[in-house]
C-alpha positions as CSV (number, residue, x, y, z in Angstrom):
1,X,71.3,129.6,32.7
2,X,68.0,130.1,34.7
3,X,66.7,126.9,36.5
4,X,69.8,125.1,36.1
5,X,69.3,123.8,32.4
6,X,72.4,125.2,30.5
7,X,75.7,124.2,32.1
8,X,79.3,124.8,31.2
9,X,81.1,122.6,28.5
10,X,81.4,118.8,28.7
11,X,77.9,118.7,31.2
12,X,75.2,117.5,29.4
13,X,71.8,118.6,31.2
14,X,68.5,116.2,31.6
15,X,67.2,115.3,27.7
16,X,63.5,117.3,27.0
17,X,60.9,116.2,29.1
18,X,63.1,114.2,31.7
19,X,62.3,114.4,35.3
20,X,65.1,115.8,36.8
21,X,64.6,116.8,40.8
22,X,66.7,119.5,42.4
23,X,68.6,117.1,44.9
24,X,71.2,120.3,45.1
25,X,69.0,121.4,47.1
26,X,67.7,119.2,48.9
27,X,71.2,117.9,50.1
28,X,71.2,121.9,51.2
29,X,68.5,122.0,53.0
30,X,68.9,118.6,54.8
31,X,72.5,120.5,55.7
32,X,71.3,123.0,56.9
33,X,68.9,120.8,59.0
34,X,71.8,119.0,60.3
35,X,73.8,122.1,61.2
36,X,70.9,123.3,63.5
37,X,70.3,119.9,65.0
38,X,74.1,119.5,66.0
39,X,74.3,123.0,67.1
40,X,71.1,122.6,69.3
41,X,73.1,119.2,71.1
42,X,76.8,121.1,70.9
43,X,76.6,121.5,74.6
44,X,75.1,118.3,75.9
45,X,77.7,116.4,74.2
46,X,79.2,114.0,76.9
47,X,83.2,113.2,74.7
48,X,85.6,115.0,72.2
49,X,84.4,113.9,68.6
50,X,80.5,112.9,69.8
51,X,79.2,115.4,67.5
52,X,81.3,114.3,64.4
53,X,80.4,111.0,64.7
54,X,76.5,112.2,65.0
55,X,77.3,114.5,61.8
56,X,78.7,111.2,60.1
57,X,75.6,109.2,60.5
58,X,73.4,111.8,60.0
59,X,74.8,113.1,56.8
60,X,75.7,109.5,55.7
61,X,71.9,108.8,56.3
62,X,70.4,111.9,54.5
63,X,73.0,110.9,51.4
64,X,72.1,107.5,51.3
65,X,68.4,108.9,51.0
66,X,69.2,111.4,48.3
67,X,71.1,108.9,45.7
68,X,68.0,106.8,45.0
69,X,66.5,109.7,43.4
70,X,70.0,111.1,42.1
71,X,71.0,109.6,38.0
72,X,74.3,108.1,39.3
73,X,75.4,105.2,37.9
74,X,74.7,101.8,40.2
75,X,78.2,100.2,40.9
76,X,77.7,97.5,43.1
77,X,74.2,95.8,44.7
78,X,72.0,98.5,42.8
79,X,73.8,101.5,45.1
80,X,75.9,104.1,43.7
81,X,79.2,104.7,44.5
82,X,78.3,107.8,47.0
83,X,75.5,105.1,48.3
84,X,78.4,102.7,49.4
85,X,80.8,106.1,50.7
86,X,77.2,106.3,52.8
87,X,77.0,103.2,54.6
88,X,80.9,103.6,55.0
89,X,80.2,107.1,57.3
90,X,76.7,105.6,58.9
91,X,78.9,102.4,60.0
92,X,81.7,104.3,61.3
93,X,79.9,106.8,63.0
94,X,77.9,104.4,64.6
95,X,80.8,102.4,65.6
96,X,82.7,105.2,67.1
97,X,79.5,106.6,69.2
98,X,79.5,102.8,70.6
99,X,83.0,102.4,70.9
100,X,83.5,105.6,72.6
101,X,79.9,105.9,75.1
102,X,81.2,103.0,76.5
103,X,85.0,103.9,77.2
104,X,83.3,106.8,78.4
105,X,80.9,104.7,80.9
106,X,83.8,102.4,82.0
107,X,85.7,105.7,83.2
108,X,83.1,107.1,84.4
109,X,82.5,103.7,86.6
110,X,85.8,103.5,87.3
111,X,86.0,106.9,88.8
112,X,82.9,106.1,91.5
């Protein structure tokens, strides 16, 4: 239905008068920006997997932020399940970026 106010059986739209922001559109826009950014730096990577690790960090940040305006239930520490997963993505992405950056620098130093 027009403006997404009618869904298939079993899915309840927002209550009349309740504010509902188009978070899927925000995520789509963020995904497009992320793609354009990753595409622009693809030839500047220094090691295999670097683009993916950057994707994990930025995608995690986008999703973590968007979840604050969503109506998903909070699971722990006032965060939704998606936010907890996003934090995991961010931590793993940063950890892998640091690990492989250090590993690449050591390999380069040993060759010299």
